[in-house]
Steps between C-alpha positions, in 0.01 A plus 500: 500500500730769359568632849617155611727477196659836579553396861660176385742691275588737785566206732723334241710819471535576874764233578723646226527854641867599485584260219609582145223477241462540126197680358362466151225755438280581205613841373220542245518488121668160503782616728625299792690670781745292702628628832690355792512605861416404856148439626488773762152488653153352459191703580131404492458602133849545355859382528812719474819408316824690554670492160870444437661847496730461199233369263201730558420868537230432761583387852174317575199369314173363626259254347166368619426134559234533229785559253627149577147357488435650155849398385605861430800439726703183544709475818790256531678462834873432471623292793782256571295199392419649159213714378139485614227665297220664700167471323140410556372199312130423528433135565 
């Protein structure tokens, strides 16, 4: 079941490659890290985000689809129609 959930998250991210996204990640000890960038690539286990140059010291970060499943990372796609949150909600 978990493998299907991860595949579903990957498939929901794939159409947004090249688009601007906002990340909200758990930084530990009650810290929340917010980053923005472009969804650069999706791989079988991880996705890569190229961060905005002026805001961050790192050029790229990667997260696993399990991070979205466990709600450690929240991904919001910024498009012309508004914002779409990528998540996995069990039915």
